[in-house]
C-alpha positions, 0 to 999 in steps of 0.5 A, a space after each residue: 740233903 738232896 743229892 743231884 748226881 742223877 740230875 747231872 747225868 740226865 742233863 749231861 752237865 756236871 757242875 765243877 761248883 756243886 754248891 752253885 747247883 744246889 742253890 739253884 733249887 733253893 726256894 726262899 721258903 726253905 731258907 725261912 724254915 731252915 735258917 741254919 743250913 748255910 744255904 742261899 735262896 735262888 733269886 739272885 741266880 734267877 735274876 741272872 738266868 732270866 737275862 741269859 734266857 732272854 739273850 739266847 732266845 732273842 739271838 735264836 729267833 732273830 736269826 731263825 725268822 729274818 722276815 719277822 718284824 721286831 713286834 712279832 719277834 717280841 710276841 713270839 719270845 714272850 709266848 716262848 718264855 712264859 711261866 707255863 711253858 718253862 714250867 712244863 719244860 722244868 718238869 720234863 727234865 725232873 726239876 720237881 724232884 730236886 726242889 728245896 721247899 718249906 713243908 707247906 710248899 712241898 705239899 702244894 704240888 701241881 698248883 699254879 704257885 708250883 708252876 711259877 716256882 718251877 719256871 723260876 728254878 729253871 731260870 736259876 739253873 740257867 744262871 748257875 750253868 752260866 756261871 759254872 760252865 759258860 755261855 755255850 753250855 747254857 746255850 746248848 741246854 736251852 736249845 735242847 729243852 726250851 727251843 723246840 717249842 718254837 715251831 708249834 707256837 709259830 705254826 699255830 700262831 700261839 704268839 698272837 694275842 687272842 683279843 687282838 686276833 679275834 678283833 681282826 677277824 671279826 672286822 674282816 669277816 663279820 664287820 663288827 668290833 667285839 665287845 666284852 661284858 661281865 656276866 657274873 662276878 662271885 667271891 670276896 674282894 681279895 679272891 674274885 672270879 669273873 665270867 665275861 662274854 664276848 659279843 659280836 653286836 647283840 650276839 653272845 659268841 663265847 664266854 670265858 672265866 678268870 681271876 681278873 677281867 683281863 684273864 676272863 676276856 682272853 679266855 672268851 677271846 680264845 673260845 670265840 676263835 675256836 668257835 669261829 674256826 678263826 685259829 688259823 
């Protein structure tokens, strides 16, 4: 069984209920392979942790940015609590070393699926800390691990939706509304890959690739912003 004492030292949070700590790291796939383990998966803790995380981040942003609108604060919060950033935070504090996964999931390190598992585990851990240590302890943990990303997100305007921003800039500087067209489409129906071009009038400005048209359009918009030096 995984030993969590080093993780407790690293986070400076020593659990009263060790079973609660362990449960935060149990993925559903582990239970499917180890039905006699008497462990529960972490999805209920994730549900609780997600709500606690949103409250703490919302409270922090509300106080830190008194002149921002509700829509701007919502966009910043969404950028901060997205799976990619949370997975990066979880990786930095070593959560990857303590995950309880099936043998198949254990081999899938570094994939997008592992990112989501790490992000969900971070939220489940927050739920566990909240139950075991209370609100102030979990607030301190989130403040030290996740909230430092806020400055970069706001400074670089990473919370701005790329498609909205490129439309705003194109109308301001070029006098056109961008148009997106699918340039290539490959793969079977269950695994499509799209290449989308963003056009200003008849001129192709940039291309983006993704597993959906929406993802490819966002990538194209991001690239166009860089090409035009409109990233602010």
